[in-house]
C-alpha positions as CSV (number, residue, x, y, z in Angstrom):
1,M,28.9,46.0,-82.2
2,T,27.9,43.8,-79.3
3,S,27.9,45.4,-75.9
4,T,27.4,44.2,-72.3
5,V,24.6,45.5,-70.3
6,I,25.3,45.2,-66.6
7,V,22.2,44.7,-64.5
8,R,22.3,45.3,-60.7
9,Y,19.7,44.7,-58.2
10,G,19.3,45.8,-54.6
11,E,16.9,44.2,-52.2
12,L,17.3,41.0,-53.8
13,A,21.0,40.7,-52.8
14,L,20.1,41.0,-49.1
15,K,18.1,37.8,-49.1
16,S,19.2,34.5,-47.9
17,E,20.7,32.2,-50.5
18,P,17.6,30.1,-51.4
19,V,15.3,33.2,-51.4
20,R,17.8,35.1,-53.4
21,K,18.1,32.4,-56.1
22,R,14.2,32.2,-56.5
23,F,14.0,36.0,-56.7
24,E,16.9,36.0,-59.2
25,R,14.9,33.5,-61.3
26,C,12.0,35.7,-61.2
27,L,13.9,38.8,-62.3
28,I,15.4,36.8,-65.1
29,N,11.9,35.8,-66.3
30,S,10.8,39.5,-66.2
31,I,13.8,40.5,-68.2
32,K,13.2,37.8,-70.9
33,R,9.6,38.8,-71.2
34,S,10.6,42.4,-71.4
35,L,13.2,41.9,-74.1
36,R,11.0,39.6,-76.2
37,N,11.8,41.7,-79.4
38,V,15.4,42.1,-78.8
39,T,18.2,39.5,-79.6
40,Y,20.6,38.9,-76.7
41,T,22.1,36.4,-74.6
42,I,21.9,36.3,-70.7
43,R,24.3,35.1,-68.0
44,T,24.5,35.6,-64.2
45,E,27.0,36.0,-61.5
46,R,26.4,36.6,-57.9
47,G,24.9,40.1,-57.6
48,R,25.0,40.9,-61.3
49,I,23.0,39.9,-64.4
50,F,24.9,40.4,-67.8
51,I,23.1,40.9,-71.1
52,D,25.3,40.8,-74.4
53,T,23.4,42.6,-77.2
54,T,23.9,44.9,-80.1
55,A,20.6,46.7,-79.3
56,T,22.2,48.2,-76.2
57,A,20.2,51.7,-76.0
58,K,16.9,49.9,-76.5
59,T,17.9,47.2,-73.9
60,V,19.0,49.8,-71.3
61,K,15.8,51.9,-71.7
62,I,13.4,49.0,-71.5
63,L,15.4,47.5,-68.2
64,S,15.4,50.8,-66.5
65,Q,11.6,50.5,-66.2
66,L,11.8,47.0,-64.9
67,P,10.8,46.3,-61.4
68,G,13.6,44.7,-59.3
69,I,16.5,46.4,-61.0
70,T,18.5,49.3,-59.3
71,S,20.7,50.3,-62.1
72,I,22.1,49.4,-65.5
73,S,25.3,50.2,-67.2
74,P,26.2,49.8,-71.0
75,A,29.6,48.4,-70.9
76,V,32.3,46.8,-73.1
77,K,33.9,43.4,-72.0
78,T,37.5,42.5,-72.0
79,K,40.0,40.5,-70.3
80,A,40.9,41.2,-66.7
81,D,44.4,42.5,-68.0
82,L,46.0,46.0,-67.8
83,D,46.8,46.0,-71.3
84,A,43.5,44.9,-72.5
85,I,41.8,47.4,-70.2
86,K,44.0,50.2,-71.6
87,V,42.7,49.4,-74.9
88,K,38.9,49.6,-74.2
89,V,39.4,52.6,-72.1
90,T,41.4,54.5,-74.7
91,T,38.5,53.9,-77.2
92,L,36.0,55.2,-74.7
93,A,38.1,58.2,-73.4
94,K,38.4,59.6,-77.0
95,K,34.7,59.5,-77.4
96,I,33.6,61.3,-74.1
97,L,36.5,63.4,-73.0
98,K,37.3,66.8,-74.6
99,P,40.1,69.3,-73.8
100,G,39.6,71.1,-70.6
101,M,37.4,68.3,-68.9
102,S,38.2,66.5,-65.8
103,F,37.9,62.7,-65.1
104,A,38.2,60.0,-62.6
105,V,38.8,56.4,-62.8
106,R,36.8,54.2,-60.4
107,T,37.5,50.5,-60.1
108,T,35.8,47.6,-58.3
109,R,37.0,44.0,-58.3
110,I,35.8,40.6,-57.1
111,G,38.2,37.7,-57.3
112,E,42.0,37.2,-56.8
113,H,44.4,39.4,-59.1
114,A,48.0,40.3,-59.1
115,F,46.9,44.2,-58.8
116,S,44.5,46.2,-56.5
117,S,41.8,48.5,-57.5
118,R,44.0,51.4,-56.6
119,D,46.8,50.2,-59.1
120,I,44.3,50.1,-61.9
121,N,43.0,53.5,-61.2
122,I,46.5,54.9,-61.0
123,A,47.7,53.3,-64.2
124,I,44.8,53.9,-66.3
125,G,44.3,57.6,-65.2
126,S,48.1,58.2,-66.0
127,Y,47.8,56.5,-69.3
128,V,44.6,58.6,-70.2
129,L,46.5,61.9,-69.3
130,S,49.6,60.8,-71.4
131,L,47.4,60.0,-74.3
132,L,45.0,62.9,-74.5
133,N,46.0,66.6,-74.1
134,N,44.6,69.3,-71.6
135,L,42.8,67.0,-69.2
136,K,42.9,66.9,-65.5
137,V,42.1,64.3,-62.8
138,D,39.4,65.4,-60.3
139,L,38.5,62.5,-57.9
140,S,35.9,64.6,-56.2
141,H,33.7,66.2,-58.8
142,P,34.9,65.0,-62.1
143,D,33.1,65.9,-65.4
144,V,33.3,62.2,-66.3
145,E,33.8,59.1,-64.4
146,I,35.3,56.1,-66.2
147,S,34.3,52.9,-64.4
148,I,36.1,49.6,-64.4
149,E,34.5,46.4,-62.9
150,I,36.6,43.6,-62.7
151,R,35.1,40.2,-61.8
152,D,37.5,37.2,-61.9
153,N,39.0,36.9,-65.4
154,D,36.6,39.5,-67.1
155,A,36.6,43.2,-67.0
156,Y,33.9,45.7,-67.9
157,V,34.5,49.3,-68.9
158,F,31.8,51.9,-69.0
159,S,31.0,55.5,-68.2
160,K,27.2,55.6,-67.7
161,T,25.0,54.2,-65.2
162,V,21.3,54.4,-65.6
163,R,19.1,54.4,-62.6
164,G,16.3,51.7,-62.4
165,V,13.0,51.9,-60.5
166,G,14.1,49.2,-57.7
167,G,11.8,47.1,-55.8
168,L,11.3,43.5,-56.0
169,P,10.9,41.2,-59.1
170,V,7.5,40.6,-60.3
171,G,6.2,37.3,-59.3
172,T,8.0,37.1,-55.9
173,Q,4.9,38.1,-54.0
174,G,1.2,37.6,-54.2
175,K,-1.3,37.9,-57.0
176,V,-3.6,40.9,-57.3
177,V,-6.3,42.3,-59.4
178,A,-5.9,46.0,-60.1
179,I,-8.9,48.1,-61.2
180,L,-8.1,50.4,-64.2
181,S,-10.6,53.1,-65.0
182,G,-8.5,55.1,-67.4
183,D,-7.5,57.5,-64.6
184,K,-3.6,57.8,-64.2
185,K,-3.6,56.9,-60.6
186,D,-5.2,53.6,-61.1
187,A,-2.5,52.6,-63.5
188,I,0.3,53.9,-61.4
189,A,-1.2,52.0,-58.5
190,A,-1.0,48.8,-60.4
191,F,2.8,49.7,-61.3
192,M,3.6,50.3,-57.7
193,M,2.3,46.8,-56.8
194,L,4.3,45.4,-59.7
195,K,7.4,47.1,-58.1
196,R,6.6,45.4,-54.8
197,G,6.8,42.0,-56.5
198,C,3.2,41.2,-56.9
199,M,1.8,39.7,-60.1
200,V,-0.9,42.2,-61.3
201,T,-3.9,41.2,-63.4
202,P,-5.7,44.2,-64.8
203,L,-9.5,44.7,-64.7
204,I,-11.4,47.2,-66.6
205,L,-14.9,48.1,-65.5
206,D,-16.2,49.0,-68.9
207,A,-18.8,51.9,-68.4
208,Y,-18.9,52.5,-72.0
209,D,-19.5,50.4,-75.1
210,G,-16.8,47.6,-75.2
211,I,-13.2,47.8,-76.5
212,G,-14.3,49.9,-79.7
213,N,-14.9,52.9,-77.4
214,H,-12.0,55.5,-77.2
215,R,-11.8,55.8,-73.4
216,T,-12.0,52.0,-73.2
217,G,-9.2,52.0,-75.6
218,L,-7.0,54.3,-73.8
219,T,-7.4,52.1,-70.7
220,I,-6.4,48.9,-72.6
221,A,-3.4,50.9,-73.8
222,Q,-2.3,51.3,-70.1
223,A,-2.8,47.6,-69.6
224,E,-0.5,47.0,-72.7
225,R,2.1,49.4,-71.1
226,L,1.9,47.6,-67.7
227,S,2.5,44.2,-69.4
228,L,6.0,45.5,-70.3
229,F,6.8,45.6,-66.6
230,G,5.5,42.2,-65.7
231,A,1.7,42.6,-65.5
232,A,-0.4,39.8,-66.9
233,T,-0.7,39.8,-70.8
234,S,-4.3,39.5,-70.5
235,L,-7.0,41.5,-69.0
236,W,-10.6,41.2,-67.8
237,L,-13.4,43.3,-69.1
238,F,-16.3,43.7,-66.7
239,P,-19.6,45.1,-68.3
240,F,-20.4,48.0,-66.0
241,K,-22.6,50.4,-68.0
242,D,-25.9,49.0,-67.2
243,L,-25.1,48.7,-63.3
244,L,-24.0,52.5,-63.3
245,N,-27.3,53.3,-65.1
246,Q,-29.4,51.5,-62.6
247,V,-27.5,53.0,-59.8
248,Q,-27.7,56.7,-61.0
249,K,-31.2,56.4,-61.9
250,K,-32.6,54.6,-58.9
251,T,-30.6,56.0,-55.9
252,D,-30.0,59.4,-54.4
253,S,-26.8,61.1,-55.5
254,K,-25.4,61.0,-52.0
255,F,-25.6,57.1,-52.0
256,S,-24.8,56.6,-55.6
257,F,-21.0,57.2,-55.3
258,I,-20.5,54.8,-52.4
259,I,-22.8,52.2,-54.0
260,R,-20.8,52.4,-57.3
261,R,-17.5,52.0,-55.4
262,R,-18.7,49.1,-53.6
263,C,-20.0,47.4,-56.8
264,E,-16.4,48.0,-58.3
265,L,-14.8,46.1,-55.5
266,R,-17.5,43.3,-55.9
267,A,-16.6,42.9,-59.6
268,A,-13.0,42.9,-58.9
269,E,-13.5,40.4,-56.1
270,L,-15.4,38.0,-58.4
271,V,-12.5,38.1,-60.9
272,A,-10.0,37.7,-58.2
273,R,-11.7,34.6,-57.1
274,R,-11.6,33.2,-60.6
275,I,-7.8,33.7,-60.9
276,A,-6.9,32.9,-57.3
277,A,-5.7,36.5,-56.6
278,E,-5.3,37.6,-52.9
279,A,-6.1,41.4,-53.0
280,V,-7.7,44.0,-55.0
281,V,-5.8,47.2,-56.0
282,T,-7.3,50.8,-56.4
283,G,-5.8,54.2,-57.3
284,D,-7.1,56.1,-54.5
285,D,-4.5,58.6,-53.2
286,A,-4.3,60.7,-49.9
287,Q,-6.4,63.4,-51.6
288,S,-9.2,61.3,-52.8
289,I,-9.3,59.3,-49.5
290,A,-9.7,62.7,-47.5
291,G,-12.7,63.5,-49.8
292,I,-14.3,60.1,-49.3
293,M,-13.4,60.0,-45.6
294,L,-12.3,57.0,-43.6
295,P,-15.9,56.0,-42.2
296,N,-17.2,56.0,-45.9
297,L,-14.1,54.1,-47.0
298,H,-14.8,51.5,-44.4
299,T,-18.3,51.0,-45.6
300,I,-17.0,50.9,-49.3
301,D,-14.4,48.1,-48.5
302,A,-17.1,46.0,-46.5
303,A,-18.3,45.0,-49.7
304,C,-15.2,43.0,-50.6
305,Q,-14.0,40.1,-48.5
306,L,-10.4,40.5,-49.9
307,P,-8.0,43.1,-48.7
308,V,-8.2,46.2,-50.7
309,L,-4.7,47.9,-51.2
310,R,-4.2,51.5,-51.9
311,P,-0.3,51.9,-52.8
312,L,-0.7,55.7,-53.5
313,S,-2.3,56.6,-50.2
314,G,1.0,58.0,-48.8
315,L,2.2,59.9,-51.9
316,E,1.7,63.4,-52.9
317,V,0.4,64.4,-56.3
318,N,3.7,65.5,-57.6
319,E,5.2,62.2,-56.6
320,I,2.5,60.2,-58.3
321,K,2.8,62.5,-61.5
322,K,6.7,61.7,-61.4
323,I,6.2,57.9,-61.3
324,G,3.8,58.2,-64.3
325,V,6.5,60.1,-66.2
326,K,9.1,57.7,-65.4
327,I,7.2,54.7,-66.6
328,G,5.9,56.2,-69.6
329,L,2.1,55.4,-69.2
330,K,-0.3,56.5,-71.7
331,L,-2.8,58.4,-69.4
332,A,-6.4,59.2,-70.0
333,K,-7.6,62.4,-68.4
334,G,-10.4,62.8,-65.8
335,S,-12.2,59.5,-66.4
336,K,-13.1,59.2,-62.9
337,L,-16.6,60.3,-61.6
338,S,-16.4,63.0,-58.8
339,H,-18.1,62.0,-55.5
340,P,-20.9,64.3,-54.1
341,L,-20.3,63.3,-50.5
342,K,-19.4,67.0,-49.5
343,G,-18.3,65.9,-45.9
344,A,-21.2,63.7,-45.2
345,V,-20.7,60.3,-43.6
346,I,-23.3,57.8,-45.0
347,S,-24.2,55.0,-42.6
348,A,-23.8,51.5,-43.8
349,E,-27.5,50.6,-43.2
350,E,-28.6,53.3,-45.5
351,I,-26.3,52.0,-48.2
352,L,-27.5,48.3,-47.7
353,E,-31.1,49.5,-48.0
354,Q,-30.5,51.4,-51.2
355,E,-28.5,48.4,-52.7
356,G,-31.5,46.1,-51.8
357,I,-33.9,48.3,-53.6
358,I,-32.0,48.0,-57.0
359,N,-31.0,44.4,-56.1
360,V,-27.2,45.0,-56.6
361,R,-26.2,41.5,-56.2
362,K,-28.5,40.3,-59.0
363,I,-27.1,43.1,-61.3
364,I,-23.5,41.9,-60.6
365,E,-24.3,38.4,-61.1
366,D,-25.9,39.1,-64.6
367,A,-23.1,41.2,-65.5
368,S,-20.5,38.5,-64.6
369,E,-21.9,36.3,-67.3
370,K,-20.6,38.7,-69.9
371,I,-17.1,39.1,-68.5
372,R,-14.6,38.9,-71.2
373,K,-10.9,37.9,-71.0
374,I,-8.8,39.7,-73.8
375,E,-5.2,39.5,-74.6
376,V,-3.4,43.1,-74.5
377,R,-0.7,42.1,-77.0
């Protein structure tokens, strides 16, 4: 049976009319990409997007993870007529209400009608009480809420609202390159930028042996997952293995971590320039930043002329984990190298001297000739 999925958005509704329309178009495009394997029709009214489909559960699950959406409700559509609404509410009430339970009816309206929202609440509540035995009305803490949303000539009846991730629709802000190493924090950082409306292009710094390697495969799986939320459907694979070997063999361990991170940013900037991206994203959180220390972080970022964004820098570890669970990313374990700085601040001059010894720029240039662009689906 065809149902109507009501899609609500938050920040988008606060924009001026021209901006709201542009943002809404971006959100609709994101919805169409995410529902590419679902049969549906889509329509819009101010403040709402309606999706008619027989694949209701699948649609709700997908859209609950899509940036720009605050909540979703699977509903049945009928006429904005009391008798028609009674029929749909009766069917729903018989499914979800059991003897001894309490319920409340909540109605919202847009448009001109011969009745008020309160009229509907009273009429429908009384009808349900007369129809089903051993129920009670509780407007403060009901076991079940039956919601009715009336918009002009149409009415929607539902009892479930699923929370979305919120944020802005993908494509409403700038374009960024997100470094993916297989570490869960990198993938979650990329998602956080999607949530703020950025178009994200994943970059894998391949420290192994190409896409056939297990760890690289896990990272590609993360990129595939991110594409469902609006990330680019292709990723860039930068050969990083030879560079890492050179850094580890020819530099002292107290320098190698910073040099490695500077090389990551150089590689990301190179890809960003190719696709006209405006920033680079990493998965550093507050804990890792504290370990690196701000003076060393400044030295690392100096290797990149583009802004380096760290969306996880203000989040606790548990908050980061919850985001990962919410969006269902396939996360690899412990793929990042630890840094042996141990509280030492390394001067930029020392780093530049070490990079000159191994000719980092030449290694990056040679590796850039072997960059691959692959489709994730």
